[in-house]
N, C-alpha and C positions, 0 to 999 in steps of 0.2 A: 679510630673507632670503626669497627667493621660495619658494613651495610647489611641489613636484613631484607630479603626480598620474599614477599608472600605470594604464593600461588594458591589457587582455590582448592586443589585436590591433586593427589598423585595417582588416582585410580585409572585403570585403562579405559579409554573411550570417552572420558569426560572433558577432554580439552585442556587439562591442567598443564601437561608438559609443554604444549605449544604456548600457553599463556606465560609460563615461566620463561621460555625462550624469548618471548617478546619483551618481558621485563629486562632480561639480561642484555638484549640487544639495545633497547632504548636507554637503559641506565649505564651501560658500559661497565657492568659490575662483575665481570668474570676476572677479577683481580685477586691477588693473594690476600688472604685475610677476610674476604667477603664471606658472609654466611648466607645460606639459603634455608629458610624455614618453610616447610611445607605444612599447610594447615589442612587437615583432613576434614572436609565438610560432609555432613550426612547428605544422602540423596534427598532431593526435594520431594515434598508430599505430592505435588502435582507434576507428572512427567513434562519434560520440556516441550514436546510437540503439543500436548494437551493444553498447556498454558498459552502457546502461540495461537492455537485454534480458538481458544476461549477469547483471547484478545481480538482476533479478527471478527469473531461473531459479535462481540460487544461493540467494536468500533463501527462495523457496518450497520448494526442495529441503530446506533446513535445517528449515523449519517442519514439513513432513510427516515427515521423518526423526526429528525430536525428539518431536513429539506422537504420531504413530501408533506410533513405536518404543516409547514408554513404554506405550502401550495394549497392545502385543503382548508386551512382555518384562517389564513391571513388576508381575507378579502378586503378588509377595511384599512389596510396600510400596515406599517411596522417594518420589520426587517424583510428585505426582498428575499425570495426563496433562493436565488443563486448565492447570495451572501450567506444565507443560512447553511447551505451545503458546504460552503468554504469554511465557515466557522466550526462546523461539526468535524471536518477533516483536521483543522488546526488543533482544536481542543483534544480530539481523539489522538492525534499525533503526539502531543505533549504527554498525554496520559499513558499511552500504550506502545509507543515506538520502541521502547527499550525491551519489550517483551516479544513482539512479533514483527517489528518493522512498520506497523501501521499502514498496511496496504489498503484494506477496506474496499477492494476493487479487483475483480479477476484480471482486468487488463493490466493493472499495475503489477500484479503478481507475475504474470507472464512476461511483461516487459523487463522487470528486474531479473527474472530468470535468464532471459536472453543476454542481459548485460553481465551476467555472472554474479549477481548479488544475492540471488535466492536459489537454493538447491532445487533441481527439477523434481526431486522426490517429494517436496513440500507443496508443489503447485496444486495438485488435485485436492489434497486435504484443505488447503487454504481456500480454494474456490468453493468447495462445498460449504465450509464454515461461513464464508461471505454470503452466499446465496441464502443459506438458512437464516442468518442474522437479518438480512434485508427482508426476507419474507415474513419473519416473525414480527418485525416492526410494522410492516404493511398490514399484517393481520391485527395487530393491536390497534392501529388507526381505524381499520375497518370495523372492529367491534365497538370502538368508541363512537364512531359516527352512527352506527346502528342504534345507539341508545338515544339519539336526539329525536324527539317525537315528530318533527316536521320534515324529516328526511326519509323519503320512501324509495329512492333509487340510488342506493349506495354504490352499486357497480357503475352507474353512469358517472358519478362523481370521480371514481377512480379512473374511468376512461379519460376524463378531462385532465388528469395529471400524469397519464402514462405516455411513454415515448412513442410517437408515431410521426411519419412524415406526410401521410395522406390519410385524413379521416373522413373524407367524403362530404364534408360540410364547408371547408375553407379552401382557398387556392393553395396549391402545393408547389414546392420547389422541385419535386420529383425525386426519384430514387438515387440518381447520380449525385445530386446536390447533397442529399442526406449522407450517402457513403463518404463523400469527400470531406464534408465538415466534421463528421464524427471521427474519421481517420486523422485529420489534421489536429483537432483539439486534443485528442487522446495522445498523439505523438508529442505535441508540445508539452502537455501536462506531465507525461512520463520523463521527458527531457529535463524539465524543471526538477522533478524528484531526484533524478540521478545526479544532476549538477549540485543541487542544494545539499545533498547528503554525501557528496564526495569528501574524501579526507582533507582536501585542500580548501574546502569552502569554509566560510565563517561559521563558528560553532554556536549552536543554540537558536538559530533563526530558521532552520529548515521547515518546521511546521507552519510558520507564518508564510513563507514563500509558497509552500505547497498548497496551503489553504486558500490563499489569494489566487493562485494559478487555477485551482479547481473552480473557484467562483467565476473567474473570467471565462473559463472553458464552458461552463454551464450557460453563462449569459450569452456568449457568442452563438452557441448551438440552439438556444431556445427558440428563436424565430423559425428555425427549419425543422428541428426534431423534438422540440420541447426540452432540449438539454439532456441527452443521454449520458455519454462518456463513461458510464459505469454499468456493465452488464447485469450485475446483481441488483442494482436499483431498478433497472428496466424490467427485469424478470419479476421482481416483487410486486410492482404495481400492475403489470400485465395479468398476473394471476387473478386479481380481484376486479379487473376491468371487463368491459364488454366491447363488442365491435372489432375494430381493426388491430387492436394492440397485440394480441397473440400472434396473428398472422405476419406482423411486421417485426416481431421480436428478433428474428435472425439477424437483421442488420445491426442491431444494437449489441450483438456479440461479435459479429465478424469485423465490423469497421473499427471499433475501439481496440480490439485485440491486435489486429494488423497494424494499426497506428502505434500501439505501445511496443510491439515487437520490432517495428522499424526503428523507433527511438532507441531501444535497447541495443539493436545491432549497430547503429551508428556510434553509440557511446562505446561499445566494445571495440569497434574499429579504431576510434580515437586513442584507445589505451594500448593498442597493439604496436609492436615494433614496426619500423618502416618497411622491412623486407617480408612481412607476413603476407602470404597469398590468401585469396578468398577461401580456398579449400581449407587452409590451415585455420583461418578464423572460424569457419563453421565447425571444424573439428574441436576447436578450443571451447566453443559454446556448448557443444555436446559433452566435453570433458568436465565442464563445470557442474554437471549433474552428479558428479562423484564427490563434490565437496563434502567433507565430514565436519562434525561439530568443532573439532580442534582447529581446522582451517578457518572456520567462520569466527571462532573466538579471536584468532589473530587479527582478522579484518575488522573486528568490532571493539577493539580496545577503546575505551572512552577517555574523555579529557582528564578525568580524575586520575586514572591509572597512569596516563602519560605524564601528568604533572608530578605524581609520586615518583615515577622513575627518574624524571629530570632532577627532582629534589635530591634523590639519593646520589645522583652523579655529582651534583654541586657540593653536597656535604662531604663526599668522599675526597 
């Protein structure tokens, strides 16, 4: 009995041909008598990039709503805010990773781009969607707090949950300590993301590992910077705060992005052949900006597709 291999579509530019090749490769089905059935699927109602940006907006909105909301309203106990941030990343990852990769963080987007996981052409749209999502969540919290009759200084409350390393009222570790800790926790966090989502990693557990890693990163950085790690989150609360938040915001973009880029570069270096020079590695990172949807489809074959391909090979 011949094997039938289904590809999503055969139209130019939608990745169907490369998906078909992946099936052929994994199933080993380029044998005589095998049939190939191409299913022509209609174009989606929502364009692919728009769906990705919507997912990034929603995921980052959820992250800030959960984490910052706990910081603002959880004064009497309950879930710690660091764990709340981690749970938001974990649940958002399970819900949205199949759409956009579930970055929810400009540093993650840049780190994965350096590692060759995200096309460079998507970086700016992703970052914009993340910042808008985070800011919208902060705005929603701001409006809610304004409705409470005994709160007269809403901006002061937001100052208390904004990322700073020196607020003029408490002893400070200093700028160098803030840069170092934000760089390190962002680098480790992105390293966990890249490792947990590697094709060789156990399947189905990545959001758990990533969410717990983010919670730990926030907890480690909290005594020094109030736990930044995410430039979109830092920007969102700074917009509605007063005092030093806006003036110190630059650090919460520079340090996490540099840390994430460092992790992405090291990951890329680990994947490179032994004779690859530094210049060739940098060129390869730049070349990844030309990844097209077909190549990404190849890299993103999920377990179900691979299982189907293996089943075809066994039946054949």
